N, C-alpha and C positions, 0 to 999 in steps of 0.2 A: 401496671402497664405491660402490655404484651411485646414480645420480641420484635415484631414487625414495626410497631411504632417507635421503639428504642432505636432501631437501625435507621429509620427515616429521620429522626431528630439528630442523631450523631453525624450522619452524612458518611460519604465514602472518602476514606484518606488514601491517596495514592503516593507511594515513595518513588522518587525519580533520583537515582544515584548520579553523581557527577559524570561517570563514564558513560552512562546511558544518555544523559542530557546532551552529550556532544552529538549524538545521532549518527546515522549512516546514510550517505547519499546513495540513491538507487535510481537508475534510468531504465530498468528492465525487470520484469517480473514474470515468473513462470508459476502457473497455478495448475495443481493436479488434485485429484480427489479419489476417494474410495467411498464405499457405502457408509462409513462412519466418521470421516474427517476430510477437511480441505487442507492442503499444503500449499503455502504461498512462500516461494523463494524470491527474495529481493537480491538482485544483482547489479553489478556496475559494468557497463560496456564501455571500452575505450576505443576511440578511432584507430583503425589500423591493427587492432588486436583481435584475433579470431576467437578467443576464449573469455567468456564472461566469468567474473569471480562472484560467487554467492557470498553476500554480506550478512544476510539474516535469513532464518527459516522460521516462519510462524505456522503453527498447527492449530486448526480450529475445528470445533464441532460444527456440523451443518448448520445448526440453529444460530451459532455465533457468526458464521460466514454470512448468513442472510441478514443478520443485524448490521454487520459491517457494511455490507452493500448498501443498506438503507442509510446508514450514517454518512457514507461517502456520497451518495446521491444528494442528501440533504445539504451537505457542506459544499458540494460543487454548485448547487443552485444558489446558495448564499454568496459564494465567491463571485459567481457570474452576475449576480444582482449588483454587487459592489464595484467589480472591476471589468465587467464585460465578458463576452462569451470567450471560452477557451477554444482556440482553433487548433485542429489537428492538421498536420502538413499533408497527409495522404488523402486521396479521394475516399469517400465513404464506401465501406464494403471491403476495402483492400486493407489487409493487415500487415504490419511490419513487426519485426521482433526487437527493433531498437529505434531510438529517435534520429539516428543517423545512419547513412549507408556504410556498411562494414566492408568496404573494399581496401584499395591500396592506401597504406598509411603514408602521411606526409609530415615532414619536419618543418 
C-alpha cells in the first residue's frame, strides 16, 4: 500500500489542548500581506478604549489564505441557510474598523 492510501485511511488527527479549547474572543481583525505570506491579527476592541489588544496572530502562505477564504465562504453560506442572512449594520461599501463606535466611553 502506498503512503497516500495509508494517510487517507488513517485520517487526520488534530490535538486541541485545554488552554486552546477555551478560545479567544475577537471582534476586530487586521490583515496584511507580503509576496510570501498573509498575516491576520485578531484583536479585541472595547467600547470607550482607543487601543485594541491583539489576542492572536496567524501567519499563512498565500495558498492557505485562499483556502481559508473558500472555507469561510462555504461555512457562511451553510450558516445562512440554517439561520438566515447575516446582516451588517453599515451601508454596503462603507467600512468600519470595529462593530461599534469607538467614541466616548460610558459606564
